[in-house]
ZANUKE-228552 format. One record per residue: x, y, z of N, C-alpha, C in turn; residue number from 1. Coordinates in Angstrom, 3 decimals, padded with zeros to 6 digits, always signed. Layout:
% residues N
+----------+----------+----------+----------+----------+----------+----------+----------+----------+-----+
:      n_X :      n_Y :      n_Z :     ca_X :     ca_Y :     ca_Z :      c_X :      c_Y :      c_Z : num :
+----------+----------+----------+----------+----------+----------+----------+----------+----------+-----+
:        X :        Y :        Z :        X :        Y :        Z :        X :        Y :        Z : NUM :
...
+----------+----------+----------+----------+----------+----------+----------+----------+----------+-----+
//
This chain:
% residues 155
+----------+----------+----------+----------+----------+----------+----------+----------+----------+-----+
:      n_X :      n_Y :      n_Z :     ca_X :     ca_Y :     ca_Z :      c_X :      c_Y :      c_Z : num :
+----------+----------+----------+----------+----------+----------+----------+----------+----------+-----+
: -092.615 : +075.131 : +047.531 : -093.265 : +075.485 : +046.473 : -093.484 : +074.417 : +045.521 :   1 :
: -094.531 : +074.391 : +044.929 : -094.946 : +073.300 : +043.973 : -094.917 : +073.772 : +042.575 :   2 :
: -094.248 : +073.245 : +041.639 : -094.309 : +073.811 : +040.274 : -093.952 : +072.331 : +039.528 :   3 :
: -095.238 : +072.184 : +038.469 : -095.182 : +071.023 : +037.559 : -095.111 : +069.838 : +038.190 :   4 :
: -095.736 : +069.467 : +039.463 : -095.884 : +068.459 : +040.428 : -094.354 : +068.060 : +041.130 :   5 :
: -093.474 : +069.007 : +041.101 : -092.267 : +068.763 : +041.905 : -092.230 : +069.879 : +042.894 :   6 :
: -092.088 : +069.317 : +044.312 : -091.862 : +070.180 : +045.184 : -090.388 : +070.786 : +045.521 :   7 :
: -090.188 : +072.009 : +045.342 : -088.890 : +072.636 : +045.698 : -088.994 : +073.249 : +047.150 :   8 :
: -087.752 : +073.102 : +047.938 : -087.695 : +073.842 : +049.013 : -086.769 : +074.817 : +048.991 :   9 :
: -086.475 : +075.719 : +049.946 : -085.481 : +076.871 : +049.630 : -084.028 : +076.178 : +049.616 :  10 :
: -083.773 : +075.120 : +050.192 : -082.320 : +074.636 : +050.288 : -082.080 : +073.506 : +049.277 :  11 :
: -083.192 : +072.936 : +048.536 : -082.961 : +072.184 : +047.315 : -082.604 : +070.669 : +047.993 :  12 :
: -083.098 : +070.341 : +048.974 : -082.897 : +069.054 : +049.615 : -083.614 : +067.790 : +049.010 :  13 :
: -084.856 : +068.240 : +048.672 : -085.839 : +067.325 : +048.023 : -086.371 : +066.390 : +048.851 :  14 :
: -086.342 : +066.653 : +050.011 : -086.783 : +065.817 : +051.187 : -088.515 : +065.762 : +051.072 :  15 :
: -088.954 : +067.101 : +050.922 : -090.361 : +067.236 : +050.986 : -090.945 : +066.371 : +049.607 :  16 :
: -090.426 : +066.616 : +048.563 : -090.885 : +066.058 : +047.358 : -090.779 : +064.570 : +047.420 :  17 :
: -089.598 : +064.093 : +048.144 : -089.493 : +062.485 : +048.143 : -090.715 : +062.125 : +049.106 :  18 :
: -090.811 : +062.738 : +050.293 : -091.980 : +062.368 : +051.044 : -093.239 : +062.273 : +050.438 :  19 :
: -093.591 : +063.416 : +049.671 : -094.839 : +063.530 : +049.153 : -094.918 : +062.379 : +047.960 :  20 :
: -094.005 : +062.026 : +047.383 : -094.077 : +061.038 : +046.387 : -094.213 : +059.747 : +047.058 :  21 :
: -093.601 : +059.335 : +048.083 : -093.858 : +058.219 : +048.916 : -095.213 : +057.921 : +049.469 :  22 :
: -095.961 : +059.101 : +049.883 : -097.422 : +059.184 : +050.363 : -098.213 : +058.902 : +048.927 :  23 :
: -097.945 : +059.327 : +047.951 : -098.777 : +059.250 : +046.521 : -098.427 : +057.633 : +046.372 :  24 :
: -097.333 : +056.958 : +046.346 : -097.136 : +055.684 : +045.868 : -097.883 : +055.030 : +046.891 :  25 :
: -097.902 : +055.098 : +048.317 : -098.627 : +054.414 : +049.335 : -100.124 : +054.222 : +048.897 :  26 :
: -100.559 : +055.506 : +048.535 : -102.107 : +055.537 : +048.126 : -102.520 : +054.500 : +047.021 :  27 :
: -101.670 : +054.696 : +046.016 : -101.648 : +053.912 : +044.716 : -101.513 : +052.325 : +044.969 :  28 :
: -100.767 : +051.967 : +045.816 : -100.351 : +050.781 : +046.321 : -101.584 : +050.040 : +047.127 :  29 :
: -102.148 : +051.060 : +047.877 : -103.264 : +050.532 : +048.499 : -104.411 : +050.102 : +047.656 :  30 :
: -104.600 : +051.101 : +046.684 : -105.711 : +050.829 : +045.613 : -105.414 : +049.434 : +044.844 :  31 :
: -104.210 : +049.199 : +044.447 : -103.809 : +048.213 : +043.785 : -103.714 : +047.001 : +044.425 :  32 :
: -103.642 : +046.876 : +045.754 : -103.275 : +045.600 : +046.616 : -104.233 : +044.544 : +046.224 :  33 :
: -105.287 : +044.659 : +045.711 : -106.108 : +043.524 : +045.632 : -105.579 : +042.857 : +044.220 :  34 :
: -104.900 : +043.601 : +043.459 : -104.396 : +042.880 : +042.178 : -102.804 : +042.605 : +042.295 :  35 :
: -102.203 : +043.078 : +043.122 : -100.886 : +042.991 : +043.160 : -100.539 : +041.994 : +044.663 :  36 :
: -101.497 : +041.842 : +045.539 : -101.200 : +041.025 : +046.713 : -100.929 : +039.634 : +046.689 :  37 :
: -101.108 : +039.069 : +047.858 : -100.858 : +037.535 : +047.996 : -101.968 : +036.709 : +047.329 :  38 :
: -103.199 : +037.363 : +047.426 : -104.344 : +036.403 : +046.975 : -104.707 : +036.763 : +045.540 :  39 :
: -103.927 : +037.528 : +044.745 : -104.251 : +037.621 : +043.398 : -103.865 : +036.584 : +042.527 :  40 :
: -104.954 : +036.354 : +041.404 : -104.691 : +035.307 : +040.609 : -103.532 : +035.882 : +039.331 :  41 :
: -103.205 : +036.876 : +039.574 : -102.370 : +037.544 : +038.347 : -101.036 : +036.784 : +038.342 :  42 :
: -100.369 : +036.536 : +037.008 : -099.105 : +036.032 : +037.128 : -098.119 : +037.224 : +037.625 :  43 :
: -096.947 : +036.445 : +037.869 : -095.736 : +037.305 : +038.296 : -095.353 : +038.343 : +037.076 :  44 :
: -095.279 : +038.018 : +035.933 : -095.040 : +038.828 : +034.669 : -095.898 : +039.926 : +034.681 :  45 :
: -097.384 : +039.854 : +034.951 : -098.393 : +040.876 : +034.850 : -098.202 : +041.731 : +036.066 :  46 :
: -097.856 : +041.149 : +037.179 : -097.699 : +042.103 : +038.496 : -096.514 : +042.979 : +038.142 :  47 :
: -095.388 : +042.573 : +037.541 : -094.263 : +043.249 : +037.361 : -094.534 : +044.581 : +036.194 :  48 :
: -095.376 : +044.003 : +035.297 : -095.813 : +044.932 : +034.277 : -096.641 : +046.102 : +034.845 :  49 :
: -097.640 : +045.638 : +035.822 : -098.466 : +046.774 : +036.447 : -097.527 : +047.770 : +037.226 :  50 :
: -096.417 : +047.079 : +037.921 : -095.627 : +047.927 : +038.494 : -094.814 : +048.908 : +037.651 :  51 :
: -094.396 : +048.629 : +036.569 : -093.509 : +049.320 : +035.394 : -094.429 : +050.463 : +034.935 :  52 :
: -095.661 : +049.927 : +034.801 : -096.502 : +050.972 : +033.930 : -097.354 : +051.869 : +034.707 :  53 :
: -097.850 : +051.423 : +035.996 : -098.406 : +052.306 : +036.996 : -097.903 : +053.090 : +038.007 :  54 :
: -096.829 : +052.407 : +038.818 : -096.208 : +052.697 : +040.026 : -094.874 : +053.527 : +039.668 :  55 :
: -094.159 : +052.765 : +038.865 : -092.787 : +053.263 : +038.542 : -092.804 : +054.757 : +037.861 :  56 :
: -093.839 : +055.202 : +036.951 : -093.784 : +056.532 : +036.479 : -093.908 : +057.591 : +037.524 :  57 :
: -094.546 : +057.090 : +038.767 : -094.789 : +058.172 : +039.838 : -093.520 : +058.659 : +040.375 :  58 :
: -092.583 : +057.594 : +040.606 : -091.336 : +058.074 : +041.263 : -090.320 : +058.502 : +040.366 :  59 :
: -090.266 : +058.058 : +038.975 : -089.512 : +058.615 : +038.104 : -089.643 : +060.009 : +037.479 :  60 :
: -090.832 : +060.573 : +037.970 : -091.068 : +061.690 : +037.322 : -090.090 : +062.771 : +037.822 :  61 :
: -089.500 : +063.599 : +037.107 : -088.500 : +064.629 : +037.428 : -087.278 : +064.101 : +038.151 :  62 :
: -087.006 : +062.873 : +038.011 : -085.701 : +062.215 : +038.500 : -084.402 : +062.889 : +038.234 :  63 :
: -084.362 : +063.529 : +037.134 : -083.223 : +064.330 : +036.406 : -082.888 : +065.485 : +037.400 :  64 :
: -084.048 : +065.924 : +038.041 : -083.767 : +067.271 : +039.003 : -083.452 : +066.524 : +040.314 :  65 :
: -084.392 : +065.693 : +040.820 : -084.167 : +065.319 : +042.225 : -083.296 : +064.083 : +042.557 :  66 :
: -082.750 : +063.562 : +041.550 : -081.959 : +062.372 : +041.625 : -080.451 : +062.612 : +042.291 :  67 :
: -080.330 : +064.008 : +042.495 : -078.956 : +064.291 : +043.058 : -079.278 : +064.599 : +044.701 :  68 :
: -080.534 : +064.207 : +045.147 : -080.870 : +064.352 : +046.478 : -079.827 : +063.405 : +047.247 :  69 :
: -079.760 : +063.712 : +048.694 : -078.882 : +062.896 : +049.403 : -079.315 : +061.556 : +049.556 :  70 :
: -078.441 : +060.729 : +049.799 : -078.582 : +059.303 : +049.814 : -079.628 : +058.664 : +050.805 :  71 :
: -079.870 : +059.362 : +052.022 : -080.930 : +059.106 : +052.883 : -082.112 : +059.392 : +052.254 :  72 :
: -082.369 : +060.477 : +051.546 : -083.582 : +060.730 : +050.867 : -084.031 : +059.615 : +049.760 :  73 :
: -082.829 : +059.313 : +049.016 : -083.299 : +058.341 : +047.911 : -083.323 : +057.008 : +048.567 :  74 :
: -082.993 : +056.579 : +049.604 : -083.075 : +055.377 : +050.392 : -084.625 : +055.103 : +050.742 :  75 :
: -085.566 : +056.267 : +050.831 : -086.705 : +056.316 : +051.290 : -087.630 : +055.776 : +050.165 :  76 :
: -087.389 : +056.034 : +048.922 : -087.918 : +055.402 : +047.761 : -087.520 : +053.911 : +047.628 :  77 :
: -086.241 : +053.836 : +047.788 : -085.675 : +052.447 : +047.432 : -086.211 : +051.545 : +048.482 :  78 :
: -086.484 : +051.834 : +049.583 : -087.185 : +050.886 : +050.580 : -088.617 : +050.622 : +050.134 :  79 :
: -089.236 : +051.558 : +049.703 : -090.701 : +051.252 : +049.235 : -090.534 : +050.337 : +047.951 :  80 :
: -089.545 : +050.608 : +046.941 : -089.549 : +049.605 : +045.861 : -089.126 : +048.242 : +046.263 :  81 :
: -088.303 : +048.169 : +047.249 : -087.754 : +046.832 : +047.654 : -089.111 : +046.128 : +048.321 :  82 :
: -089.737 : +046.769 : +049.218 : -091.096 : +046.246 : +049.779 : -092.237 : +045.878 : +048.920 :  83 :
: -092.147 : +046.552 : +047.873 : -093.193 : +046.570 : +046.752 : -092.732 : +044.988 : +045.966 :  84 :
: -091.575 : +044.915 : +045.771 : -090.977 : +043.748 : +044.903 : -091.285 : +042.549 : +045.685 :  85 :
: -091.028 : +042.549 : +047.081 : -091.314 : +041.508 : +047.892 : -092.828 : +041.150 : +048.045 :  86 :
: -093.636 : +042.175 : +048.059 : -094.915 : +041.970 : +047.782 : -095.500 : +041.182 : +046.691 :  87 :
: -095.016 : +041.835 : +045.556 : -095.302 : +041.090 : +044.176 : -094.749 : +039.631 : +044.121 :  88 :
: -093.581 : +039.581 : +044.567 : -093.175 : +038.096 : +044.459 : -093.387 : +037.171 : +045.619 :  89 :
: -093.995 : +037.835 : +046.764 : -094.149 : +036.765 : +047.873 : -092.856 : +036.178 : +048.214 :  90 :
: -091.815 : +036.913 : +048.151 : -090.306 : +036.274 : +048.570 : -090.261 : +036.351 : +049.980 :  91 :
: -089.666 : +035.262 : +050.344 : -089.282 : +035.103 : +051.908 : -088.183 : +035.979 : +052.294 :  92 :
: -088.178 : +036.080 : +053.591 : -087.301 : +036.929 : +054.196 : -085.537 : +036.977 : +053.782 :  93 :
: -085.282 : +035.631 : +053.574 : -083.864 : +035.508 : +053.255 : -083.277 : +035.781 : +051.854 :  94 :
: -084.524 : +036.086 : +051.114 : -083.926 : +036.369 : +049.493 : -083.870 : +037.853 : +049.627 :  95 :
: -082.386 : +038.148 : +049.029 : -081.904 : +039.828 : +049.186 : -082.640 : +040.516 : +048.122 :  96 :
: -082.667 : +041.673 : +048.499 : -083.123 : +042.785 : +047.536 : -082.583 : +042.709 : +046.062 :  97 :
: -081.000 : +042.463 : +046.178 : -080.541 : +042.575 : +045.024 : -080.694 : +041.212 : +044.085 :  98 :
: -081.238 : +040.265 : +044.776 : -081.704 : +039.055 : +044.083 : -082.908 : +039.268 : +043.253 :  99 :
: -083.842 : +040.118 : +043.988 : -085.138 : +040.271 : +043.555 : -084.996 : +041.373 : +042.327 : 100 :
: -084.195 : +042.203 : +042.520 : -083.883 : +043.309 : +041.393 : -083.402 : +042.447 : +040.166 : 101 :
: -082.343 : +041.686 : +040.293 : -081.713 : +041.125 : +039.241 : -082.549 : +039.974 : +038.570 : 102 :
: -083.402 : +039.174 : +039.389 : -084.425 : +038.149 : +038.656 : -085.573 : +038.940 : +037.898 : 103 :
: -086.047 : +039.763 : +038.291 : -087.118 : +040.525 : +037.822 : -086.642 : +041.673 : +036.749 : 104 :
: -085.319 : +041.959 : +036.614 : -084.969 : +042.930 : +035.774 : -085.347 : +044.326 : +035.995 : 105 :
: -085.309 : +044.554 : +037.353 : -085.849 : +045.963 : +037.552 : -084.691 : +046.697 : +038.339 : 106 :
: -084.342 : +047.846 : +037.733 : -083.288 : +048.656 : +038.249 : -083.571 : +049.254 : +039.615 : 107 :
: -082.441 : +049.641 : +040.487 : -082.761 : +050.371 : +041.683 : -082.865 : +051.745 : +041.270 : 108 :
: -083.270 : +052.665 : +042.346 : -083.257 : +053.958 : +042.312 : -082.139 : +054.719 : +041.603 : 109 :
: -081.025 : +054.518 : +042.182 : -079.705 : +054.967 : +041.765 : -079.455 : +054.473 : +040.504 : 110 :
: -079.688 : +053.477 : +040.022 : -079.184 : +053.220 : +038.713 : -080.179 : +053.834 : +037.682 : 111 :
: -081.401 : +054.075 : +037.910 : -082.360 : +054.754 : +037.141 : -081.926 : +056.413 : +037.044 : 112 :
: -081.546 : +056.774 : +038.398 : -081.198 : +058.210 : +038.306 : -079.870 : +058.384 : +037.423 : 113 :
: -078.935 : +057.449 : +037.465 : -077.726 : +057.764 : +036.718 : -078.118 : +057.576 : +035.253 : 114 :
: -079.016 : +056.600 : +034.737 : -079.246 : +056.478 : +033.334 : -080.158 : +057.657 : +032.689 : 115 :
: -081.068 : +058.024 : +033.820 : -081.598 : +059.201 : +033.265 : -080.857 : +060.645 : +033.264 : 116 :
: -079.859 : +060.550 : +033.886 : -078.957 : +061.743 : +034.165 : -078.006 : +061.484 : +032.756 : 117 :
: -077.656 : +060.619 : +032.508 : -076.772 : +060.476 : +031.266 : -077.510 : +060.778 : +030.020 : 118 :
: -078.817 : +060.101 : +030.035 : -079.651 : +060.594 : +028.787 : -080.031 : +062.074 : +028.758 : 119 :
: -080.117 : +062.685 : +029.881 : -080.297 : +064.260 : +029.717 : -079.060 : +064.923 : +029.516 : 120 :
: -078.020 : +064.351 : +029.763 : -076.570 : +064.926 : +029.315 : -076.477 : +064.770 : +027.866 : 121 :
: -076.645 : +063.747 : +027.323 : -076.445 : +063.359 : +026.059 : -077.485 : +064.303 : +025.211 : 122 :
: -078.821 : +064.491 : +025.541 : -079.693 : +065.564 : +024.950 : -079.070 : +066.854 : +025.063 : 123 :
: -078.521 : +067.367 : +026.071 : -078.048 : +068.589 : +026.089 : -076.722 : +068.921 : +024.957 : 124 :
: -076.046 : +067.823 : +025.032 : -074.735 : +067.803 : +023.906 : -075.256 : +067.822 : +022.431 : 125 :
: -076.326 : +067.146 : +022.197 : -076.641 : +067.066 : +020.879 : -077.908 : +068.086 : +020.371 : 126 :
: -078.059 : +069.066 : +021.346 : -079.357 : +069.810 : +021.093 : -078.601 : +070.949 : +020.146 : 127 :
: -079.495 : +071.291 : +019.246 : -078.939 : +072.469 : +018.267 : -078.816 : +073.751 : +018.727 : 128 :
: -079.441 : +074.147 : +019.990 : -078.755 : +075.368 : +020.686 : -077.417 : +075.301 : +021.138 : 129 :
: -076.512 : +075.982 : +020.764 : -075.230 : +075.728 : +021.263 : -075.060 : +076.214 : +022.742 : 130 :
: -075.720 : +076.911 : +023.169 : -075.687 : +077.550 : +024.495 : -075.810 : +076.571 : +025.677 : 131 :
: -076.774 : +075.438 : +025.158 : -076.960 : +074.281 : +026.220 : -075.730 : +073.451 : +025.969 : 132 :
: -074.953 : +073.415 : +025.078 : -073.823 : +072.529 : +025.196 : -072.787 : +073.129 : +026.172 : 133 :
: -072.848 : +074.367 : +026.325 : -071.754 : +075.139 : +027.161 : -072.141 : +074.843 : +028.711 : 134 :
: -073.393 : +074.431 : +028.860 : -073.876 : +074.236 : +030.349 : -072.985 : +073.084 : +030.830 : 135 :
: -072.447 : +072.138 : +030.169 : -071.741 : +070.893 : +030.468 : -070.310 : +071.234 : +030.514 : 136 :
: -069.774 : +071.927 : +029.460 : -068.455 : +072.148 : +029.477 : -067.777 : +073.479 : +030.310 : 137 :
: -068.568 : +074.274 : +030.948 : -068.009 : +075.295 : +031.745 : -067.825 : +074.330 : +033.277 : 138 :
: -066.679 : +075.096 : +033.840 : -066.545 : +074.311 : +035.343 : -067.541 : +074.740 : +036.056 : 139 :
: -067.948 : +074.019 : +036.880 : -068.888 : +074.439 : +038.153 : -068.417 : +075.355 : +039.063 : 140 :
: -069.028 : +076.377 : +039.625 : -068.451 : +077.069 : +040.522 : -068.074 : +076.482 : +041.925 : 141 :
: -067.401 : +077.062 : +042.542 : -066.794 : +076.576 : +043.835 : -067.947 : +076.206 : +044.759 : 142 :
: -067.842 : +075.227 : +045.282 : -069.003 : +074.775 : +046.253 : -068.485 : +074.987 : +047.842 : 143 :
: -069.331 : +075.477 : +048.535 : -069.167 : +075.627 : +049.897 : -069.480 : +074.239 : +050.637 : 144 :
: -070.655 : +073.666 : +050.282 : -071.233 : +072.628 : +050.849 : -070.814 : +071.337 : +050.095 : 145 :
: -071.055 : +070.315 : +050.597 : -070.726 : +068.800 : +050.049 : -072.120 : +068.317 : +049.200 : 146 :
: -072.814 : +069.004 : +048.406 : -073.830 : +068.957 : +047.779 : -073.544 : +068.203 : +046.431 : 147 :
: -074.278 : +067.268 : +046.113 : -074.209 : +066.666 : +044.662 : -075.152 : +067.361 : +043.759 : 148 :
: -074.581 : +067.426 : +042.618 : -075.268 : +068.024 : +041.339 : -075.821 : +067.008 : +040.506 : 149 :
: -076.609 : +067.112 : +039.567 : -077.170 : +066.164 : +038.835 : -076.257 : +065.321 : +037.993 : 150 :
: -075.332 : +066.074 : +037.250 : -074.257 : +065.432 : +036.415 : -073.036 : +064.761 : +037.274 : 151 :
: -072.961 : +065.010 : +038.426 : -071.658 : +064.576 : +039.341 : -071.892 : +062.969 : +039.243 : 152 :
: -073.184 : +062.535 : +039.377 : -073.181 : +060.952 : +039.051 : -072.568 : +060.517 : +037.793 : 153 :
: -072.287 : +061.045 : +036.757 : -071.820 : +060.681 : +035.630 : -070.317 : +060.637 : +035.808 : 154 :
: -069.582 : +061.592 : +036.461 : -068.127 : +061.272 : +036.607 : -067.566 : +060.328 : +037.507 : 155 :
+----------+----------+----------+----------+----------+----------+----------+----------+----------+-----+
//
């Protein structure tokens, strides 16, 4: 089921949503290749700005919900991000992904997910409705599966 642009499946694995997001990112990257690719006259700073303004919001939409997906599903988007940073910088194969992220000042998918979850948790704590604050203080129910929840990343 798709609701407000987020794909839900019956087990909330988020695999379908992440795959659809990856397809959407591939289409946008193909359309922007002329400006992000090797023969573009644009500066590195402007290419990174285009990534942050046009492509990053596509995968960050709803990350408060799907950020608790399994590591293998999150890695699908992380691989995309790493490939795109290599395309933008024209980095050779021996430059590590961590170096690219650090030098460009771009967070990994996991870091963005943790930051958004922390901001969401803070928004619930300071919300004027007292019932929303109880969502954070009540103990979670007993889990049968080893699933992560959104606020598990904060602890």
